N, C-alpha and C positions, 0 to 999 in steps of 0.2 A: 504494500500500500504506500503510494507516494505521499509527500508532505502535504500537497494540496488536498488530496482526498482525506487524509488524516485530519486536517484542520476543519474540513467541512463536517466530518463525523463528530468531532468534538464540539463544534458550534451547535449542531443539531441536538446533541446530548445535553448541552448547557441550557438550551431553550426548553427542552422537555422538562428538565429539573425545575426551571423557573415557572413553567406552566403548572407543573405538579404542585409546587409550593403555594402558588396563588389559588388554585382550585381547592387544595386541602384547607387553606385558611377560610375560604368562602363557605365551605361545607361545615367545618368545625365551629365557626362562629354563627351558623344558622342563616347566613345571608342567602344560601341556597337551602330551602326548607326541606326537612325530612319528608319523604313521600312525594315530593314534586318531581315532575318529569321535565327535563331540560333538553333542548335541541343542541346538537353539536355546534351549529352555527351561532346560537345564542351564547354558548360558552366561549367560542372564539372571540366574539365581540366583547363579552364581559371581561375577559382576561387580557385581550390585546395581543395574544399570540396566534400563530398560524394554526391551520387545521392539523398538520402532522404532529407538532409538539403537544397540542391539546389531546389529540387522539391517543398518543402514547402515554400521556399523563393519566388519562382516564382508565387505561388498561391497568396501570399500577394501582390506581384508587379502587378499582374493582377487586383486585387481589386483596386489598386491605379492608374490604367490606364496606366502604363508604359510598360506593355507587354500584348500580347494576346496569350494564349496557343492554338495551333492548333493541335488537336488530330491526331496522327500518322504523323505529318509533322514537328513539332518543335515549336519554340517560336518566335513570331514576335515582334520586338521592335516597339512600336507604333510611328506613325508620330507626329510631332508637329502641333497641331491644334490651330491656333491663335484665331479663333472665340470662341472655347471652353475655351481658356486661359483667355479671357476677362470675360467670365461668372464665371470662377474659381476665378478671381481677385475680383469680387464683393463679393463672399462668404468669401474669404480670408480676406478681409478688416474687415468684421464683427468679424470673429474668432480671428484675430490677435489683434484687438483693445481690445477684451475681455481678451485675454491672457496677453496683456501689462498691463492692469489695475489690474487684479487679481494677476499676477506675482509680480508686484511692491508692492502690499499690503500683500501678503501671503508668500513671500519667507522667508525661515528660515535664521538665521545668517550665517550658513555654505553655503547656496545657494547664499546669497548676496556676500560673499567672492569669490565664484566661478565666479559670474558675473564680479566682479572687475578684476579677473585674465584674463577672456576672453577679457575684454576691452583692457588690455595690449597686448594681442595677436593681436588684430586688429590694435593697434598702430604700431606694428612691420610690419604688412602687408601694412600699409600706406607707409612705407619706402621701403620695398622690392618688393611690387606689385606682390606677389606670388599668382597666381590664385588658384592653387590646395590647398594651405594652407588656403586660404580664404574659399573655399568650405567646407573644413573639419571643420574649426572653426565655420563657420556658422551653420553647421549641429549640432555641439555640443551646440551652443547657442539655437537652436530650441528645442532640447531635454531638456535642462535645464529649458527653459521657460515653457515648458509643466509641468515639475515636480514642478516648483515653483507655478504654478497656482492651484495645488491641485484640479484639476477638470478633472477626467479621460474622461468624456464625450466630453468636448471641445477638449481635446488632441486627442481622437479617430477620431473626425471629421477633425481636422487640419492635422493629419498624412496622411489622404487620399488625401490631396492636395499638400503636400510638395514636393514630387518627381517631379511632373509636373511643379511646380513653380520653383524648383531648376534648372531643365533642361533649361527652357527658360532664367533664369538668367545667367546660364553658357554661353549660346550662345551669349547673349548680351555682357557679360564681355569679352569673347574671341574676339569678333569683335571690341569692342570699347576701351578696355584696361582701363576703368575707375575704376579699382579695388580700388584705394585709396579713391575715392568718396564714394563708397559703404562701405568700411571699416571704414571710419570716421563716417558715419551715424550709423553703427552698434556699434561702440565703444561708441558713445554718448548714444545710447539706453541701452547698457549693464550697463553703469554707472547710468542711471536713475533708472533702476531696483535695482541696488546695493544700491542706496540711498533711495529707497522706494518712489520715486517721481512718482506717478501714472499719474498725469496730464502731466508731461514731457514725460513719456513713451508713452502715447497715442498720444501726438502731434508729436513725432518723428516717430511713426508708420504711422500716416497719411501722413506725409511728404515723408517718404520712399516709400509708396505705390503710391503716386502721381507721384513720380519720376519713379517708375517701369512702371506705366501705360503710362506715356509720352514716355519712352524709347521703349516700345513695339510698340506703335503707330508709332514712328519714324522708327523703324526697318521694320514694315509692309510697310510703304510708300516707303522705300528705296529698298524693295525686299530682305532684309537680312534674313528674316524668312518666 
């Protein structure tokens, strides 16, 4: 493969990633409503990306359970399935605990510095309670944690769950407004990774997941989800 072809492939891959990130955020933050059917043309216009990057991004989102591609009909945004969410939480607990431990132990000095910077971002969110900023910083933390674990297999498995988890988290935060609570927990976690404290990172992860599970159960009982 010559240099020109390689550059074109890389450019297309980059556009696909950007299209994916934009669509994932639109779905997670309910801009694209669960249960709604969207045309591919409308999503191209909504994101500003071409048909090919959008189509490839949708294929990835389908694997992650956020959309269902309906041949000749469009793309359906999947409903929020709480029973499925509890099952995902079981698996997420295993994977996130592993990522917390390996991330704290294997992060490079540069990555540790980035965790420290992310912790400061969360500190600001505690004060301004900006939900959209929280969602974006949280996404950055998730990606950095995967990189710091240096285990592509764990990351591949975790990435299949993140979108669904993030969407339920957004619904809860929007309804309850406890962004500062979640931001404090995440800042504490980021600092544990920065300091290489694997035991603390694992403990904080367990505490956070317990809180999430309790919040989902409360939302179910109140009929919010």
